[in-house]
C-alpha positions in Angstrom: 0.0 -0.3 0.0 2.9 2.5 0.9 4.7 2.0 -2.5 1.5 2.9 -4.2 0.9 6.1 -2.6 4.4 6.9 -3.6 3.5 5.9 -7.1 0.6 8.0 -6.9 2.8 11.0 -5.5 5.7 10.5 -8.1 3.1 10.7 -11.2 1.1 13.5 -9.7 4.9 15.4 -9.6 5.8 14.4 -13.2 2.6 15.5 -14.5 2.6 19.1 -12.7 6.2 19.4 -14.0 5.4 18.3 -17.8 2.3 20.9 -17.3 4.7 23.6 -15.9 7.0 23.4 -18.9 4.0 23.1 -21.4 2.6 26.5 -19.5 6.1 28.0 -20.0 6.3 27.3 -23.4 2.7 28.9 -24.2 3.3 31.9 -22.0 6.3 32.6 -23.7 4.6 32.4 -27.1 1.8 34.2 -26.3 1.9 38.2 -25.8 -0.8 39.2 -23.4 -0.8 42.0 -20.7 1.0 40.3 -17.7 2.5 37.3 -19.7 6.0 38.5 -18.7 5.0 38.2 -15.0 3.2 35.0 -15.5 6.5 33.3 -17.6 8.6 34.3 -14.6 6.3 32.8 -12.2 6.3 29.3 -14.4 10.1 29.6 -14.4 10.3 29.9 -10.4 7.8 27.0 -9.9 9.8 25.1 -12.5 13.1 25.2 -10.5 11.5 25.4 -7.1 9.0 22.3 -7.4 11.8 19.8 -7.5 13.8 21.5 -4.8 10.8 21.4 -2.5 9.9 18.2 -3.4 13.6 17.0 -2.4 13.2 19.0 0.9 9.9 17.3 1.4 11.4 13.9 1.2 14.8 14.5 2.8 12.4 15.6 6.3 10.4 12.9 5.6 13.4 10.4 5.8 14.5 12.6 9.3 11.4 12.5 10.5 10.4 8.6 10.1 14.1 7.8 10.8 14.4 6.0 7.2 16.7 6.2 4.6 15.8 8.0 1.5 16.9 8.9 -2.2 17.5 12.2 -0.4 19.4 11.3 2.7 22.9 12.9 2.8 24.8 9.7 4.1 25.0 8.3 0.5 28.0 11.1 0.6 29.5 9.9 3.8 29.6 6.2 2.4 31.6 7.5 -0.9 34.2 9.2 1.2 35.0 5.9 3.2 
């Protein structure tokens, strides 16, 4: 059951990112009042969403005391 919910969350994130890419592209092509601000917002969201998702996964691992893909202990293993 947990794997299913993680897969659903991953698919939602993928769909959101694709929609952001498409919206950024369409807004770049169109010229209407406020399109510049909307374009900047789409760019910020395109960069910010993956960062926020990584922070969420990292915090989830810290609170649940579990190893996640965002865990920083991977770097420690490489140094040894």
